[in-house]
C-alpha positions as CSV (number, residue, x, y, z in Angstrom):
1,M,-28.9,96.4,-137.8
2,L,-26.2,97.6,-140.1
3,Y,-26.2,101.2,-141.5
4,S,-23.9,101.9,-144.4
5,N,-23.3,105.2,-146.4
6,V,-22.1,103.1,-149.4
7,E,-23.5,100.1,-151.3
8,C,-21.2,97.0,-151.1
9,K,-21.5,93.6,-152.8
10,A,-19.8,90.4,-151.7
11,R,-16.7,89.4,-153.5
12,S,-15.5,85.8,-153.9
13,K,-12.0,84.5,-153.8
14,E,-10.8,81.0,-154.5
15,M,-8.3,79.7,-151.9
16,A,-6.6,76.3,-151.6
17,F,-9.1,75.3,-149.0
18,G,-12.2,76.6,-150.8
19,T,-14.0,79.8,-151.7
20,I,-14.3,82.7,-149.3
21,H,-16.9,85.5,-149.5
22,F,-16.3,89.0,-148.1
23,I,-17.2,92.7,-148.4
24,A,-14.1,94.8,-149.0
25,L,-13.7,98.6,-148.4
26,G,-10.5,100.6,-148.7
27,E,-7.6,99.5,-150.8
28,Y,-4.7,97.0,-150.7
29,G,-1.1,98.2,-151.1
30,R,1.6,100.4,-149.7
31,G,0.1,103.2,-147.5
32,R,-3.3,101.5,-147.9
33,R,-5.3,99.0,-145.8
34,E,-8.2,97.0,-147.2
35,M,-10.9,96.2,-144.6
36,R,-12.4,92.7,-145.4
37,L,-15.5,91.5,-143.7
38,P,-16.4,87.8,-144.2
39,C,-20.1,87.3,-145.2
40,P,-22.4,84.8,-146.7
41,A,-22.3,84.4,-150.5
42,G,-24.4,86.9,-152.4
43,T,-24.6,89.4,-149.5
44,V,-25.4,93.0,-150.6
45,V,-25.1,95.8,-148.1
46,S,-27.4,98.6,-149.3
47,K,-26.9,102.2,-148.7
48,G,-29.0,103.1,-145.6
49,M,-30.2,100.8,-142.9
50,N,-30.0,97.1,-143.5
51,D,-32.4,95.6,-140.9
52,N,-31.5,92.0,-141.9
53,L,-27.7,92.3,-141.4
54,T,-25.7,92.4,-138.2
55,I,-22.1,92.0,-137.2
56,G,-20.7,88.9,-135.5
57,I,-17.2,87.6,-134.8
58,T,-15.1,85.0,-136.6
59,K,-13.2,82.3,-134.8
60,S,-10.1,84.4,-135.0
61,G,-11.9,87.3,-133.3
62,N,-12.4,89.6,-136.3
63,P,-15.8,91.1,-137.3
64,R,-18.0,89.4,-139.9
65,I,-21.3,90.3,-141.5
66,N,-24.2,87.9,-140.6
67,V,-27.7,87.7,-141.9
68,N,-29.8,88.1,-138.7
69,K,-32.2,90.7,-137.2
70,E,-30.8,92.3,-134.1
71,D,-31.4,95.6,-132.3
72,T,-27.7,96.5,-131.9
73,I,-26.7,99.3,-134.4
74,F,-23.5,99.0,-136.4
75,L,-22.2,101.7,-138.8
76,L,-20.2,100.9,-142.0
77,L,-18.9,104.2,-143.2
78,S,-16.6,105.3,-146.0
79,S,-15.1,108.7,-146.7
80,E,-14.1,107.8,-150.2
81,G,-15.0,110.6,-152.6
82,G,-12.6,111.7,-155.4
83,Y,-9.0,112.4,-156.0
84,T,-7.5,113.4,-152.7
85,R,-5.3,116.3,-153.9
86,K,-8.3,118.5,-153.0
87,G,-8.5,117.1,-149.5
88,S,-8.3,113.8,-147.6
89,G,-11.4,112.1,-146.4
90,W,-12.1,111.4,-142.7
91,I,-14.8,110.4,-140.3
92,G,-15.3,112.2,-137.0
93,S,-17.6,112.7,-134.1
94,W,-18.0,115.4,-131.6
95,T,-15.7,115.0,-128.6
96,K,-18.5,114.7,-126.0
97,N,-20.0,111.8,-128.0
98,H,-16.7,110.0,-128.8
99,A,-16.9,107.3,-126.1
100,K,-20.2,106.1,-127.5
101,Y,-18.6,104.3,-130.4
102,N,-16.4,101.2,-130.5
103,L,-14.1,100.8,-133.6
104,L,-14.3,97.2,-134.7
105,S,-12.3,97.5,-138.0
106,K,-10.6,100.2,-140.0
107,G,-9.2,100.6,-143.5
108,N,-8.1,103.3,-145.9
109,G,-7.4,104.2,-149.5
110,A,-4.8,106.6,-150.8
111,D,-3.6,108.6,-153.8
112,G,0.1,108.9,-154.7
113,L,3.1,107.0,-153.4
114,A,2.0,105.4,-150.1
115,G,-0.7,108.1,-149.7
116,R,1.6,111.1,-150.0
117,I,-1.1,113.1,-151.9
118,G,-3.9,112.1,-149.6
119,T,-6.0,109.4,-148.0
120,W,-9.5,108.4,-147.0
121,D,-10.9,106.2,-144.3
122,V,-13.4,103.4,-143.9
123,V,-14.6,102.2,-140.5
124,L,-16.9,99.7,-138.9
125,L,-18.4,101.0,-135.7
126,H,-20.5,99.5,-132.9
127,I,-22.7,102.0,-131.2
128,L,-22.6,101.5,-127.4
129,G,-26.0,102.0,-125.8
130,T,-28.8,103.9,-127.5
131,P,-27.7,107.0,-129.3
132,Q,-29.6,110.2,-128.4
133,N,-29.2,113.2,-130.7
134,D,-25.7,112.2,-131.8
135,W,-23.9,113.5,-134.9
136,I,-21.1,111.9,-137.1
137,R,-19.4,113.9,-139.8
138,V,-18.1,112.2,-142.9
139,R,-15.7,114.4,-144.9
140,T,-15.4,112.8,-148.3
141,S,-12.0,112.9,-150.1
142,G,-11.5,115.1,-153.1
143,G,-14.3,117.4,-152.4
144,G,-12.1,120.3,-151.3
145,Y,-12.9,122.2,-148.2
146,G,-15.5,124.4,-149.9
147,T,-18.0,121.5,-150.1
148,D,-20.3,120.3,-147.3
149,P,-19.6,117.0,-145.5
150,E,-22.2,114.2,-145.0
151,L,-23.7,114.5,-141.6
152,L,-25.4,111.6,-139.9
153,Y,-27.9,112.1,-137.1
154,L,-28.4,109.2,-134.8
155,N,-31.3,109.0,-132.4
156,G,-32.6,105.7,-131.0
157,K,-32.7,103.2,-134.0
158,D,-32.8,106.0,-136.6
159,V,-29.9,107.1,-138.7
160,I,-30.6,110.1,-140.9
161,S,-28.1,111.3,-143.5
162,F,-27.8,114.9,-144.6
163,K,-25.7,116.0,-147.6
164,S,-25.3,119.5,-146.5
165,V,-25.0,121.5,-143.3
166,A,-27.9,123.7,-144.4
167,D,-30.2,120.6,-144.7
168,A,-29.1,119.5,-141.2
169,E,-29.7,122.9,-139.7
170,M,-33.2,123.0,-141.2
171,F,-33.9,119.6,-139.7
172,I,-32.6,120.8,-136.3
173,D,-34.8,123.9,-136.4
174,Q,-37.9,121.9,-137.5
175,A,-37.4,119.3,-134.8
176,G,-36.5,121.8,-132.1
177,L,-33.2,120.2,-131.2
178,D,-30.1,121.8,-129.7
179,S,-27.7,122.6,-132.5
180,P,-24.1,121.5,-132.4
181,D,-21.6,123.9,-134.0
182,F,-20.9,122.2,-137.3
183,K,-17.8,124.3,-137.8
184,A,-16.4,123.7,-134.3
185,E,-12.9,122.5,-133.6
186,D,-14.2,119.8,-131.2
187,I,-14.8,117.3,-134.0
188,K,-12.2,114.6,-133.8
189,T,-11.1,112.2,-136.5
190,I,-12.6,109.0,-135.3
191,F,-10.9,106.1,-133.9
192,K,-7.2,105.4,-134.1
193,D,-7.2,102.1,-132.3
194,V,-9.3,99.0,-133.2
195,T,-11.0,97.4,-130.2
196,W,-13.5,94.5,-130.2
């Protein structure tokens, strides 16, 4: 299963050996890194859970999108928002939960010369084991720090997105869950090193 917080459509590129199809997130250029995931022609990754898509590996050992039903949960997340002068975008998790995610691929976009004004991240994550009451925070770029982040609640095979801290707190109260401190300093920017 592949959860995405953005909609992506497959692109095609003609090469000397034939046509390749891929999903691309991030940007290509100086201070930028485009994350390309090979996929079948016509693939559409919808916003939300895509039960019919999963992640496999190419012959060179890189991740690819496959059409297949599988119980393993993967997350395709982007922190792209707006112009980064009002704040860079990043994706983070609470420190105690940090080991539950394996970074398969990472990219970024940027504003200014080599990202000197600001940047935003895109990541492909593999959830290790079954998540139980886990939270991921997506700070979109350009929102400024007076706007709420997107919060993702992961429990079992469910991924629920909240567009504000107030909505997440209402859910926590209604469900009777222990509340993480959404303003705490123990949120880490996710995943510096790619491992597969």
